[in-house]
C-alpha positions in Angstrom: -16.0 -85.8 -45.8 -14.4 -89.0 -44.4 -11.4 -90.5 -46.3 -10.1 -94.0 -46.3 -7.1 -95.8 -47.9 -7.3 -99.2 -49.6 -4.1 -101.2 -48.6 -4.9 -103.8 -51.3 -4.2 -101.1 -53.9 -0.6 -100.9 -52.8 0.2 -104.6 -52.7 3.3 -105.6 -54.6 1.5 -108.7 -56.1 -1.2 -106.5 -57.7 -1.2 -106.5 -61.4 -0.1 -103.2 -62.8 -2.9 -101.3 -64.5 -5.6 -103.5 -62.9 -8.6 -101.7 -61.7 -9.6 -102.2 -58.1 -13.2 -103.6 -58.1 -13.9 -103.1 -54.4 -11.9 -102.5 -51.3 -12.7 -105.1 -48.6 -10.0 -103.8 -46.3 -10.3 -100.0 -46.3 -8.7 -98.2 -43.4 -10.1 -94.8 -42.3 -7.7 -91.9 -42.5 -9.8 -89.2 -41.0 -12.2 -86.4 -41.8 -11.6 -83.3 -43.9 -13.8 -80.3 -43.6 -14.0 -78.2 -46.8 -14.9 -74.5 -46.8 -17.2 -73.9 -49.8 -17.1 -70.5 -51.4 -19.7 -70.1 -54.2 -19.5 -66.4 -55.3 -17.9 -67.1 -58.6 -19.4 -70.6 -59.4 -22.6 -70.9 -57.3 -24.0 -73.9 -59.2 -20.8 -75.9 -58.9 -20.7 -75.2 -55.2 -24.3 -76.2 -54.7 -23.9 -79.4 -56.6 -20.8 -80.4 -54.6 -22.7 -79.7 -51.4 -25.7 -81.7 -52.5 -23.5 -84.6 -53.4 -21.8 -84.5 -50.0 -25.0 -84.2 -48.0 -26.7 -87.0 -49.9 -23.9 -89.3 -49.1 -23.2 -89.8 -52.8 -19.4 -89.8 -52.1 -19.6 -92.4 -49.3 -17.4 -95.4 -50.4 -15.9 -93.6 -53.4 -12.2 -94.3 -54.0 -9.4 -91.9 -54.7 -8.5 -93.1 -58.2 -5.6 -90.8 -59.0 -2.8 -89.5 -56.7 0.2 -87.5 -57.7 2.3 -87.1 -54.5 3.0 -83.5 -53.7 0.4 -82.2 -56.2 -3.2 -83.5 -55.9 -5.6 -86.4 -55.6 -8.7 -87.1 -57.6 -11.9 -89.0 -56.4 -15.5 -89.3 -57.3 -15.6 -90.9 -60.7 -19.2 -91.0 -61.9 -20.8 -94.4 -62.5 -22.7 -97.2 -60.8 -21.5 -97.7 -57.2 -21.1 -101.4 -57.8 -18.2 -100.6 -60.2 -15.1 -99.6 -58.3 -16.8 -97.4 -55.7 -17.9 -94.9 -58.3 -20.3 -92.1 -57.5 -24.0 -92.1 -58.5 -25.1 -88.5 -58.5 -28.1 -87.7 -56.3 -31.4 -87.4 -58.0 -32.4 -83.8 -58.8 -28.8 -82.6 -59.1 -28.9 -79.5 -61.4 -27.2 -79.8 -64.8 -23.9 -77.8 -64.4 -23.0 -75.7 -67.4 -20.4 -73.9 -65.4 -17.8 -76.5 -66.3 -17.4 -74.8 -69.7 -17.9 -71.3 -68.4 -14.7 -69.2 -68.7 -15.2 -68.0 -65.1 -14.4 -71.6 -64.0 -10.9 -71.1 -65.1 -10.2 -67.8 -63.3 -9.6 -69.6 -60.0 -6.1 -71.1 -59.6 -4.9 -74.1 -57.6 -2.3 -72.0 -55.9 -2.1 -73.7 -52.5 -2.6 -77.0 -50.7 -6.2 -77.8 -49.8 -7.8 -76.2 -52.9 -10.9 -78.2 -53.9 -12.5 -78.2 -57.3 -15.0 -80.2 -59.3 -13.4 -81.3 -62.5 -14.1 -83.1 -65.7 -12.9 -86.7 -65.5 -10.6 -88.3 -68.0 -12.2 -88.1 -71.4 -15.1 -86.1 -70.0 -14.2 -83.1 -72.0 -15.6 -84.9 -75.1 -18.8 -83.0 -76.1 -20.7 -86.3 -76.3 -20.1 -86.8 -72.6 -20.2 -83.3 -71.1 -23.3 -82.3 -73.0 -25.2 -85.5 -72.1 -28.1 -84.4 -69.9 -27.4 -87.4 -67.6 -23.8 -86.4 -67.0 -23.0 -84.5 -63.8 -19.4 -83.5 -62.9 -19.0 -85.2 -59.5 -15.3 -86.0 -59.8 -13.3 -83.7 -57.6 -9.7 -82.7 -57.1 -7.9 -81.6 -54.0 -4.4 -80.1 -54.1 -2.0 -81.5 -51.5 1.0 -79.3 -51.8 3.6 -78.4 -50.8 3.0 -75.6 -53.4 0.9 -74.8 -56.3 0.1 -77.2 -59.1 2.7 -76.9 -61.9 -0.2 -76.6 -64.4 -2.1 -74.0 -62.3 
């Protein structure tokens, strides 16, 4: 997966709390290769792979960054709105997000990747909606485990 940074997001004259509509000046940071291991959560793994291979994440923005802990990207929605992700057609409905097995894995080291429910996505009206697919993902950045892990 290729990552870019949006320098406009860090400008000192940017209004605090303002959403970034688009990023006209994104700068490539590089490519990250993720190892996917789907023994415990095969559907989650298959959905993330399908979203990556369909280019659903192309142009998405990192929308949350906690230095030394993690970053989050892949907010679901129309691409025209803030670089959000439109899940590929035919993506399987993922009930593993509420399966207790999903919480057995810990974010114990840098580089751990997981699909996650977005902000307010834990509301039953959202997560049980047949058109909702958890495409938001989190990557731990280190130096150690997440404090909440």
